[in-house]
Each structure stands twice: as structure tokens, then as C-alpha cells.
Backbone as a ProteinNet text record, in pm:
[ID]
protein_1_A
[PRIMARY]
XXXXXXXXXXXXXXXXXXXXXXXXXXXXXXXXXXXXXXXXXXXXXXXXXXXXXXXXXXXXXXXXXXXXXXXXXXXXXXXXXXXXXXXXXXXXXXXXXXXXXXXXXXXXXXXXXXXXXXXXXXXXXXXXXXXXXXXXXXXXXXXXXXXXXXXXXXXXXXXXXXXXXXXXXXXXXXXXXXXXXXXXXXXXXXXXXXXXXXXXXXXXXXXXXXXXXXXXXXXXXXXXXXXXXXXXXXXXXXXXXXXXXX
[TERTIARY]
-5851.6	-5760	-5747.3	-5624.7	-5600.6	-5646.1	-5698.2	-5740.1	-5615.7	-5624.5	-5511.3	-5457.1	-5546.9	-5503.1	-5417.6	-5457	-5380.5	-5240.7	-5233	-5102.6	-5013.6	-5072.7	-4996.2	-4942.8	-5025.7	-4982.7	-4869.4	-4877.4	-4771.7	-4639.6	-4643.9	-4522.6	-4460.7	-4542.9	-4491.3	-4420.8	-4479.5	-4419.6	-4284.2	-4269.6	-4142.6	-4033.7	-4070.6	-3971.8	-3946.1	-4027.5	-4005.4	-3883.5	-3795	-3673.8	-3702.3	-3713	-3734.3	-3602.1	-3606.3	-3486.7	-3383.3	-3428.4	-3334.7	-3256.3	-3327.8	-3260.9	-3162.1	-3200	-3112	-2985.2	-3000.7	-2884.6	-2793.1	-2852.1	-2771.4	-2693.2	-2754.9	-2687.2	-2567.2	-2587	-2478.2	-2366.4	-2404.5	-2304.7	-2221.6	-2286.8	-2214.7	-2114.6	-2134.9	-2042.1	-1921.8	-1924.7	-1811.7	-1771.6	-1870.1	-1843.1	-1758.1	-1791.8	-1713.2	-1567.5	-1543.1	-1405.7	-1333.1	-1404.3	-1340.7	-1301.6	-1388.9	-1356	-1233	-1230.1	-1117	-986.3	-989.3	-867.9	-818.9	-911.6	-872.2	-807.1	-865.4	-814	-675.1	-657.7	-528.7	-420.6	-460.9	-363.6	-303.7	-381	-333.5	-277.4	-268.4	-221.5	-299.9	-430.4	-517.9	-601.7	-614.7	-698.2	-843.1	-930.7	-1072.9	-1100.1	-1027	-1048.1	-1012	-899.1	-856.6	-955.6	-1002.3	-1101.6	-1228.7	-1263.4	-1381.7	-1369.6	-1248.6	-1229.2	-1249.4	-1209.1	-1219.7	-1362.1	-1436.4	-1570.5	-1682.3	-1650.9	-1755.6	-1837.8	-1791	-1857.8	-1778.6	-1846.4	-1779.1	-1697.3	-1591.7	-1507.3	-1586.5	-1677	-1756.5	-1849	-1907.5	-1994.8	-1913.6	-1794.4	-1710.2	-1668.4	-1642.3	-1606.8	-1721.8	-1844	-1960.8	-1983.2	-1949.7	-1963.9	-1867.6	-1744.1	-1644.2	-1675.6	-1734.1	-1764.4	-1901.6	-1976.9	-2105.3	-2219.5	-2201.4	-2308.7	-2412.1	-2376.5	-2472.7	-2472.2	-2584.1	-2596.2	-2564.4	-2467.9	-2429.6	-2534.5	-2545.7	-2628	-2538.7	-2599.1	-2521.1	-2447.3	-2509.6	-2445.4	-2316.8	-2323.4	-2205.2	-2097.4	-2139.4	-2042.4	-1975.6	-2054.1	-1997.9	-1890.8	-1913.3	-1813.4	-1683.4	-1696.7	-1578.2	-1508.3	-1586	-1528.3	-1448.1	-1496.9	-1427.5	-1292.1	-1283.2	-1156.4	-1048.7	-1086.7	-989.4	-991.1	-1054.8	-1059.3	-1117.3	-1224.2	-1290.6	-1429.9	-1481.1	-1618.5	-1707.2	-1833.8	-1926	-1931.1	-1909.1	-1915.6	-1809.5	-1704.2	-1597.5	-1653.3	-1755.7	-1809.1	-1906.6	-1947.7	-2048.7	-1999.3	-1890.1	-1836.5	-1782.8	-1787.5	-1732.5	-1582.3	-1532.7	-1390.5	-1313.9	-1199.1	-1119.5	-1062.7	-1044.8	-987	-841.2	-795.4	-654.9	-560	-449.2	-349.9	-269.9	-258.1	-176.8	-126.8	4.7	63.9	190.8	202.8	324.2	404.4	533.1	621.9	718.7	691.7	774.3	911.4	1013.6	1149.6	1163.9	1097.4	1108.8	1042.7	956.5	882.8	946.1	1046.3	1107.4	1205.4	1228	1317	1438.8	1556.9	1683	1717.1	1732.9	1758.1	1888.6	1964.4	2086	2053.5	2144.4	2129.2	2100.7	2004.8	1959.1	2057.3	2094.7	2173.2	2318	2372.7	2512.1	2582.1	2700.2	2776	2923.1	2981	2915.4	2828.2	2723.5	2635.9	2705.5	2671.6	2724.6	2651.1	2523.2	2442.9	2336.1	2277.3	2160.7	2049.9	1924.6	1816.8	1695.9	1616.4	1488.7	1382.9	1274.1	1165	1091	1066	992.7	848.7	805.4	669.8	601	646.9	595.8	449.7	393.9	254.4	156.4	204.8	118.7	114.6	-1.8	-12.1	7.9	-64.3	-59.7	21	141	224.3	280.4	303.2	356.8	506.9	563.8	708	751	880.1	933.3	1044.3	1019.2	1123.5	1199.1	1329.4	1413.1	1510.7	1552.8	1674.2	1779.9	1895.8	2002.4	2131.3	2201.9	2333.1	2436.5	2530.5	2634.9	2759.1	2805.2	2916.4	3047.6	3160.9	3291.3	3320.4	3379.4	3413.3	3564.1	3603.9	3746.2	3801.1	3931	3996.9	3979.2	3957.6	3942.7	3800	3708.5	3567.1	3496.4	3439.7	3367.8	3217	3148.3	3001.6	2935.6	2827.4	2757	2662	2676	2586.7	2453.4	2346.9	2213.7	2132.2	2021.1	1930	1786.8	1698.3	1554.9	1480.1	1357.1	1282.7	1254.7	1241.1	1200	1315.9	1297.9	1395.9	1425.3	1536.7	1579.6	1628	1595.5	1641.3	1714.9	1831	1910.8	1952.2	1934.3	1980.9	2072.3	2198.8	2296.6	2288.2	2259	2244.4	2377.1	2464.6	2593.9	2695.1	2823.8	2930.5	2960.1	3032.9	3069.4	3029.5	2982.7	2932.9	2976.5	3032.8	3065.9	2952.2	2894.3	2787	2840.5	2833.1	2872.1	2745.1	2728.9	2611.8	2661.9	2646.8	2706.7	2858.1	2925.5	3071.8	3115.3	3020.5	3050.6	3054.8	3164.7	3179.1	3163.7	3081.5	3060.3	3067.5	3140.5	3149.4	3054.8	2964.4	2865.2	2903.7	2876.9	2899.3	2766.2	2765.4	2642.5	2576.3	2447	2373	2357.6	2436.8	2424.1	2304.3	2245.6	2132.6	2156.1	2100.1	2114.1	1984.6	1946.9	1826.6	1874.7	1845.8	1899.7	1807.4	1833.7	1761.6	1812	1723.5	1764.4	1774.7	1738.9	1754.9	1897.8	1987.1	2130.8	2198.2	2292.4	2359	2419.6	2393.1	2445.3	2479.4	2573.9	2616	2665	2681	2722.4	2841.1	2924.7	3033.8	3060.6	3065.5	3099.8	3239.6	3253.6	3381.8	3458.8	3408.9	3477.4	3507.5	3564.1	3597.4	3477.7	3374.8	3254	3136.3	3034.1	2918.1	2853.9	2795.4	2723	2573.8	2494.2	2350.2	2278.1	2172.7	2102.1	1954.2	1875	1734.4	1725.7	1662.3	1650.7	1503.7	1461.6	1324.7	1333.1	1265	1266.6	1124.6	1116.9	992	1017.7	938.2	967.7	927.8	834.3	789.7	813.8	858	874.9	740.6	736	609	541.9	410.4	337.4	324.3	329.8	315.2	178.5	177	49.9	-43.7	-165.2	-263	-308.4	-327.9	-376	-513.3	-535.5	-664.7	-772.4	-890.6	-1001.8	-1088.6	-1137.6	-1227.4	-1367.9	-1464.2	-1602.7	-1642.5	-1708.7	-1743.7	-1851.9	-1849.4	-1955.2	-2081.4	-2192.1	-2319.5	-2313.9	-2354.2	-2358.6	-2231.7	-2124.5	-1999.6	-1992.2	-1902.3	-1886.8	-1757.8	-1762.1	-1640.3	-1543.7	-1414.1	-1313.4	-1312.2	-1275.3	-1271.9	-1157.8	-1179.1	-1075.1	-966.9	-837.9	-730	-741.6	-708.6	-716.6	-579.5	-577.3	-449.9	-475.9	-367.8	-379.9	-268.1	-300.1	-201.7	-98.8	28	133.5	133.7	154.3	157	296.1	299.9	428.3	496.8	630.9	707.9	736.3	761.6	784.1	929.8	1016.9	1156.6	1242.7	1361.7	1454.4	1505.9	1516.3	1566.3	1665.7	1707.9	1800.9	1944
-1765.6	-1743.2	-1593.3	-1549	-1406.2	-1361.8	-1240.3	-1182.3	-1147.9	-1154.7	-1121.9	-981.7	-886.4	-749.9	-739.6	-816.5	-815.5	-874.6	-982.2	-1042.9	-945.8	-875.1	-778.2	-666.4	-614.9	-507	-552.4	-677	-729	-739.6	-784	-795.4	-658.4	-557.8	-423.5	-371.1	-394.3	-348	-412.7	-539.7	-608	-552.2	-502.6	-453.1	-304.5	-234.8	-91.6	-69.2	25.4	56.2	175	152.4	263	332.9	445.1	525	448.2	365.7	289.3	188.9	121.9	26.4	96.5	211.7	286.8	330.5	380.1	424.2	306.3	190.7	73	31	42.8	11.2	103.3	233.9	330.4	297.2	262.9	233.5	111.5	11.1	-111.8	-88.8	12.1	42	123.1	171.3	246.9	362.9	434.3	543.3	651.2	686.3	788.7	749	621.8	574.3	577.2	546.8	549	691.1	787.6	927.3	969.8	931.6	968	907.6	781.1	718.2	790.2	826.8	899.9	1032.9	1100.6	1233	1220.9	1125.6	1110.4	1061.2	981.7	933.3	1049.2	1155.7	1276	1378.5	1341	1433.3	1564.3	1551.9	1666.7	1687.4	1811.7	1844.1	1863.1	1871	1889.1	2022.6	2125.6	2258.8	2257.4	2192.6	2186.5	2106.5	1993.1	1914.3	1994.8	2075.5	2160.5	2260.2	2315.6	2412	2345.3	2219.5	2150.7	2100.4	2072.6	2016	2118.2	2233.5	2330.2	2294.8	2198.3	2157.6	2209	2235.9	2289.4	2181.1	2224.1	2129.3	2057.3	2128.9	2066.4	1959.4	1986.7	1886.5	1764.1	1785.9	1673.9	1590.2	1655.4	1583.6	1492.9	1545.7	1465.6	1352.5	1380	1277.5	1161.8	1194.9	1091.3	1008.2	1070.9	999.8	935.2	950.1	884	952.5	1079.1	1150.3	1206.4	1214.9	1258.1	1157	1144.4	1052.5	1129.4	1083.9	1157.9	1146.1	1250.8	1245	1208.2	1164.5	1131.3	1253.6	1370.4	1492.8	1520.3	1504	1527.4	1423	1297	1192.3	1215.1	1265.8	1293.7	1401.1	1502.5	1608.1	1551.8	1465.8	1405.6	1312.6	1232.6	1137.8	1208.9	1322.8	1397	1448.1	1487.6	1537.8	1430.9	1305.9	1197.9	1109.2	1157.2	1083.8	943.3	934	807.1	809.3	690.7	677.2	660.3	694.1	679.3	535	440.1	299.2	265.8	347.3	322.9	316.1	397.6	405.4	292.1	215	111.9	-28.7	-39.1	-171.7	-236.1	-367.1	-439.5	-417.7	-395	-370.9	-503.1	-504.2	-627.1	-662.6	-790.8	-836.5	-791.9	-752.5	-711.2	-823.2	-786.3	-884.8	-930	-1060.2	-1115.9	-1252	-1264.1	-1390.4	-1418.3	-1540.4	-1583.6	-1670.9	-1642.1	-1719.5	-1795.7	-1923.6	-2004.8	-2029.5	-2025.9	-2046.4	-2182.3	-2284.2	-2419.3	-2432.6	-2335.9	-2344.3	-2260.4	-2180	-2094.1	-2172.1	-2121.1	-2186.6	-2097.9	-2155.2	-2083.1	-2087.8	-1969.9	-1959.8	-1885.1	-1924.3	-1849.2	-1724.4	-1629.4	-1510	-1550.4	-1484.4	-1522.6	-1478.8	-1571.9	-1540	-1505.6	-1540.6	-1509.3	-1636.2	-1663	-1782.1	-1744.3	-1763	-1811.1	-1700.8	-1735.9	-1633.3	-1554.4	-1425.3	-1339	-1363.3	-1401.8	-1422.2	-1528.2	-1574.6	-1661.1	-1588.4	-1609.8	-1534	-1621.5	-1576.1	-1639.3	-1530.8	-1548.4	-1451	-1460.8	-1346.1	-1339.5	-1294.2	-1281.8	-1234.4	-1307	-1427.8	-1496.9	-1538	-1544.5	-1585.2	-1470.9	-1348.4	-1231.9	-1202.9	-1218.8	-1209.3	-1067.1	-970.3	-832.7	-744.2	-786.5	-712.3	-585.9	-484.7	-357	-347.3	-445.9	-449.5	-595	-619.8	-755.8	-763.3	-830.8	-848.7	-980.6	-978.9	-1096.3	-1111.1	-1236	-1260.3	-1299.5	-1233.7	-1261.9	-1297.1	-1395.8	-1433.7	-1413.1	-1323.4	-1290	-1371.9	-1446.6	-1539.3	-1477	-1511.9	-1461.3	-1508.2	-1419.3	-1450.9	-1464.1	-1544.8	-1559	-1428.7	-1408.4	-1289.1	-1285.5	-1166.6	-1149.3	-1159.7	-1203.9	-1212.6	-1085.4	-1013.8	-889.7	-915.7	-867.8	-886.2	-808.3	-862.2	-800.7	-692.8	-572.4	-461.2	-475.3	-423.5	-429.5	-310.3	-286.4	-177.8	-230	-161.9	-190.2	-68.5	-47.5	71.5	69.9	187.7	198.6	221.3	176.6	199.5	68.4	69.7	-50.6	-15.6	-103.8	-87.8	-214	-197.9	-312	-291.1	-394.1	-392.6	-512.3	-485	-592.4	-656.8	-785	-859.5	-907.3	-953.7	-1007.7	-997.8	-997.3	-992.8	-852.7	-846.5	-720.5	-727.6	-617.5	-615.8	-487.2	-502.3	-385.9	-361.4	-242.6	-204	-98.2	-126.1	-27.9	31.1	160.8	232.3	340.8	318	408.3	397.8	510.3	512.4	511.3	495.4	502.9	364.5	334.4	209.1	235.7	155.2	169.2	32	24.1	-100.5	-92.2	-189.5	-194.3	-301.7	-273.5	-369.4	-406.2	-510.8	-557.3	-442.9	-423.4	-315.1	-193.5	-184.2	-71.4	-92.5	19.3	15.2	115.8	87.5	179.5	179.7	297.1	317.5	390	335.7	399	381.9	464.6	461.5	342.4	245.8	124	144.5	264	293.4	326.3	334.9	353.5	217.3	187	56	29	-90.7	-126.1	-273.9	-307.8	-446.8	-465.9	-593.7	-627.1	-722.5	-715.8	-811.2	-835.1	-961	-994.2	-941.3	-861.4	-796.6	-867.6	-980.1	-1054.1	-1196.4	-1272.3	-1411.1	-1503.6	-1453.4	-1531.2	-1467.7	-1546.3	-1488	-1377.3	-1281.5	-1170.1	-1191.2	-1172.4	-1189.9	-1057	-1037.7	-908.8	-928.7	-835.1	-822.5	-713.4	-743.8	-647.8	-633.2	-510	-480.3	-397.6	-442.2	-368.9	-327.2	-212.8	-167.1	-157.3	-231.1	-242.6	-120.6	-41.2	76.2	199.7	308.2	431.5	480.9	549.4	601	693	677.9	761.7	902.6	997.6	1136.4	1155.7	1229.6	1252.3	1334.8	1287.4	1358.8	1484.8	1594.2	1715.4	1694.7	1757	1744.7	1813.8	1756.1	1810.5	1898.1	2003.5	2093.7	2073.4	2071.8	2051.6	2160.4	2125	2223.5	2317.8	2435.5	2532	2492	2544.6	2512	2547.8	2453.2	2477.7	2440.3	2410.7	2375.5	2225.7	2181.7	2040.8	1992.1	1879.3	1828.7	1776.1	1791.8	1741.3	1589.8	1529.8	1383.8	1331.4	1219.5	1159.2	1101.6	1112	1057.1	906	853.7	710.4	648.7	527.3	459.9	317.6	239.4	101.8	75.7	-6.8	-41.8	-135.2	-115.4	-201.3	-332	-438.2	-568.9	-595	-652.3	-680.6	-797.7	-801.1	-910	-1013.4	-1136.4	-1243.5	-1286.6	-1226.2	-1266.8	-1165.3	-1210	-1122.1	-1014.5	-891.3	-782.6	-696.9	-739.9	-656.6	-685.2
828	714	688.9	672.8	655.7	517.8	514.3	387.2	302.8	167.5	80.1	105.3	133.3	156.7	284.1	387.6	512.3	491.9	413.2	383.8	308.7	211.9	134	222.7	312.5	401.8	493	539.9	627.5	552.3	424.9	344.6	319.2	295	271.7	395.6	515	638.1	662.1	623.6	642.7	552.2	435	340	353.2	433	450.8	539.2	499	575.4	664.4	794.1	886.3	913.6	983.2	1007.3	1088.6	1182	1264.4	1180.2	1088.2	999.7	908.1	856.4	766.8	839	962.5	1037.7	1071.9	1100	1128.5	1004	888.3	762.1	742.1	768.2	754.6	852	975.2	1078.1	1041.3	984.2	948.2	836	755.9	646.3	693.3	818.3	875.1	784.5	734.7	640.7	706.2	831.3	899.6	914.1	947.3	961.1	826.9	720	587.4	549.1	580.8	551.3	631.3	757.6	843	790.7	747.6	695.2	570	481.2	360.7	396.9	494.4	534.1	596.8	688.3	755.4	659.9	560.8	462.9	384.5	366.7	298.2	397.2	526.1	630.6	626.6	616.1	599.7	725.4	768.4	881.7	840.7	940.6	912.6	845.7	886.6	827.7	679.8	647	506.5	423.6	477.8	404.9	386.1	486.3	474.5	361.1	342.6	232.7	97.3	85.6	-42.9	-70	35.5	17.5	32.3	92.5	120.7	243.3	322.9	446.3	565.4	674.5	792.2	861.3	932.8	1005.3	1114.2	1180.5	1286.7	1229.6	1111.1	1048.8	1007.7	951	909.5	1030.4	1142.3	1263.7	1307.5	1304.6	1340.6	1240.1	1114.5	1011.2	1037	1072.2	1096.4	1220.6	1321	1445.8	1444.9	1335.5	1322.1	1392.8	1429.9	1499.2	1402.9	1274.7	1173.8	1060.5	992.1	878.8	751.1	670.9	550.9	440.8	362.3	241.9	124.3	15.4	-103.8	-156.8	-145.8	-192.8	-114.2	19.5	101.3	75.2	60.1	30	-104.8	-201.9	-334.4	-326.1	-242.5	-225.9	-168.8	-67.5	-7.2	-106.9	-177.9	-273.4	-381.3	-427.8	-533.4	-486.2	-359.9	-307.2	-313.3	-286.7	-280.6	-405.1	-511.9	-639.5	-621.3	-541.6	-518.2	-578.7	-611.1	-655.1	-532.5	-545	-432.6	-381.1	-469.2	-428.3	-324.8	-317	-219.6	-77.5	-49.8	85.3	117.7	16.7	39.3	7.7	-68.9	-98	29	32.7	146.8	153.3	273.8	290.8	283.2	213.8	206.5	342.6	364.2	490.7	499.4	616.8	631.8	591.6	527.3	485.2	606.7	624.6	732.1	687.5	667.5	623.3	703.3	751	819.8	724.4	712.2	626.8	717.2	737.9	825.4	763.7	848.4	799	731.7	786.3	731.2	594	556.8	431	319.7	354.6	253	166.5	45.1	-50.7	-73.5	-60.6	-81.3	-230.3	-290.5	-434.4	-459	-564.1	-598.3	-678.8	-680.7	-762.9	-907.1	-968.7	-1102	-1210.2	-1299.7	-1418	-1392.4	-1277.5	-1246	-1198.2	-1253	-1214.7	-1196.1	-1077.4	-956.2	-895.1	-822.1	-764.8	-654.7	-647.1	-542	-410.8	-420.6	-300.7	-325.1	-214	-215	-139.2	-180.4	-118.2	-90.2	6.4	39.8	42.7	-31.2	-29.5	103.3	164.3	290.7	269.9	143	116	3.1	-29.9	-148.4	-137.6	-17.3	-2.6	-25	-35.7	-56.6	-206.3	-266.6	-412.8	-462.8	-406.6	-457.1	-363	-330.2	-235.8	-300.8	-218.9	-266	-244.8	-179.4	-158.8	-153.8	-173.4	-170.2	-66.4	44.9	146.4	123.4	148.1	130.1	247	268.7	345.8	244.1	248.6	152.9	226.9	173.7	227.3	117.9	142.1	45.2	78.1	-20.3	2.7	-45.9	18.3	-27.4	-170	-249.5	-388.4	-403.6	-501.4	-530.3	-586.4	-570.1	-624.1	-776.4	-828.8	-973	-1021.3	-934.9	-973.7	-928.3	-1023	-993.1	-991.6	-889.6	-886.3	-999.6	-1051.2	-1162.8	-1113.2	-1167.7	-1130.9	-1202.9	-1143	-1203.8	-1156.1	-1221.9	-1185.3	-1191.1	-1120.2	-1129.7	-1079	-1123.5	-1081.5	-932	-875	-736.3	-641.2	-518.1	-411.6	-341	-266.9	-198	-57.9	36	173.7	214.5	279	323.1	467.5	549.7	688.3	706.6	741.9	752.9	891.3	892.4	1017.5	1072.7	982.7	1026.5	914	951.1	853.3	803.6	693.9	629.8	482.3	428.9	291.5	223	102.9	22.1	-76.6	-71	-162.2	-257.8	-386.4	-488.5	-546.7	-534.6	-585.6	-679.2	-810.6	-907.4	-899	-872.3	-858.8	-712.9	-619.8	-477.2	-415	-343.4	-271	-121.5	-54.8	89.1	153.7	265.6	340.2	459	467.1	574.3	674.6	802.2	908.6	973	1052.6	1117.3	1193.1	1168.3	1231.1	1143.5	1034.7	942	850.4	806.7	714.3	603.5	486.4	373	293.2	246.1	163.3	38.8	-79.9	-200	-319.8	-420.4	-546.7	-627.2	-652.8	-722.7	-872.7	-922.7	-1063.9	-1102.2	-1002.6	-1025	-1019.4	-1111	-1107.7	-969.8	-917.3	-785.6	-781.2	-694.7	-677.8	-535.3	-495.9	-359.9	-366.3	-262.7	-249.9	-101.7	-64.3	72.7	100.6	207	236.7	347.1	394.6	499.5	458.5	552.4	524	541.4	611.1	632.6	559.7	527.2	457.9	539.6	468	530.1	507.6	613.1	602.4	613.9	536.4	535	506.9	556.5	518.4	413.3	300.4	190.1	153.9	134.9	92.1	-35.3	-140.8	-267.3	-304.8	-372.9	-433.5	-582.5	-659.9	-802.6	-882.7	-832.1	-904.9	-820.5	-881	-803.9	-754.5	-638.8	-586.6	-687	-704.7	-797.4	-741.9	-831.1	-788.4	-724.9	-615.6	-545.5	-631.1	-645.7	-725.6	-652.5	-723.8	-657.9	-597.1	-484.5	-417.9	-499.5	-495.8	-572.5	-484.3	-540.4	-470.3	-521.9	-432.2	-473.6	-572.4	-683.7	-785.1	-736.3	-789.2	-760.5	-836.8	-792.5	-856.8	-1005.4	-1088.3	-1232.4	-1305.3	-1231.3	-1298.2	-1318.2	-1407.2	-1436.9	-1373.4	-1301.1	-1239.1	-1344.1	-1314.2	-1406.3	-1402.6	-1515	-1522.2	-1437.9	-1372.3	-1289.8	-1379.5	-1337.8	-1418.6	-1427.6	-1541.6	-1563.2	-1539.9	-1493.6	-1470.9	-1426.6	-1415.9	-1369.8	-1272.2	-1174.8	-1074.3	-1137.2	-1100.1	-1151.2	-1075.2	-1146.8	-1084.1	-1027.8	-909.2	-846.8	-913.4	-905	-961.1	-853.1	-896.3	-801.4	-798.4	-877.8	-882.1	-810.1	-771.3	-701.8	-795.2	-745.9	-829.5	-753.4	-635.2	-561	-601
[MASK]
++++++++++++++++++++++++++++++++++++++++++++++++++++++++++++++++++++++++++++++++++++++++++++++++++++++++++++++++++++++++++++++++++++++++++++++++++++++++++++++++++++++++++++++++++++++++++++++++++++++++++++++++++++++++++++++++++++++++++++++++++++++

């Protein structure tokens, strides 16, 4: 029978984290890859990141490729530049978004609040809960003479690619006729409307963003010794809408 002291020593050895275990933990968190993604998202080079963090470009390169183990102090410097909390580097990464929207499962809806409707639409992204854009397939039907399409506005931007037919797009005081293969990108905060310009319905892919892009936050520079870091700006992410707004 093992002595109590021997059992205790064995338990301590099992719970002790050796350097190999610690490095494996760091590797599994992909910290270097996360730093690289943050840097590339800002189109920032290693030298520029070094100026903001006070770390050399060569050290940052080794950090990104996993050749060196980061300290909390170094991670804090990097986190401050990108307005991130230290937990960003250790939290589990969300699974990549991937959703297929089968044509047979989509629902064809008429333009909201307009009679007769100018178009019918099918959402191409309804299965994605926190989507940053709303893609649609829209079919614009010919209207009787004397019927004017209703103009509307919504925050953000809109992209339209005409698949078939002819479509008249009114944006503010400007009228433009689009043909199959034409594309247009415009500010959706300006009144706009659509009208089928041919004898047959026109089909288009439309992508809308409900909120204008947020202004890029200024990059943070690591504080000098003895200084106090500025407080991070507070804000909340805007929730996407589920209804048609194009």
C-alpha cells in the first residue's frame, strides 16, 4: 500500500505544467495566427506594428510564426493597438459561418407595403442569424402605365447585379437603365426606386448593408512606463434586420 506522502507527490506531479505542456497550450490557441489576422485586417506591416507596440519587427515575426512564446506584457501591448482585451487571444474561436440556402427552401415574398408590388424577392441569407449583409434575388415585374414605383431609403449601401431583362433605377434625381450584366453600387441613404424597363420581368441579385461602415478607430500606441492607457471606446454592435429594405 502506497504511503499518503507518495500519493500526494504523484498528484502534484500530474498537475504541474511543464514547459512542453505550456507551449502546446499556446500553440493550440493559435495566438500568432490571431495577431497576424489583426495586423493584416488593418493592412499593417510588421515595422508599423513594432512602432505602436515598442517591439521589434523580427520579434513580432517570430511571435506570429510561433517561434517564440509570448508574455502577457507583450500580448497586452498588441491587444491595446487593436482595441482588444487579453481574453481575445485565449477565448475559443467561433466556428466559421457556412450556410447553404437551397432554392427549393426559399420563400418568394412581394415588396412590403406597396400595391401593386414593383418586385418580388427571396432572401439568400435568412439562415444566418448575425449576418453583416443581406443578399436577395429580386424579380421586377412590368407595371401598368401611370403607376410610379415608390422610392425609399435605408442606412448603408446597396449593390445590384442585373441577371436578365432591363431595369430602370432612379437614385435621387438620376435615372439609369441597366441591362443584363450591368452592376451598380450606391448610397442607399439617397431615395431610390426600381422599375422594370422591358416587357418581361427583370431578375437581379441585390446585396444590402443596413448600417454604414463604422469609422476606423485610431491605432493605439503602447504607453510609456508610468503612463495610464486611455479607456477603450464603448459601443454595441448593430443588429441586422430580417426584412427587405432594397
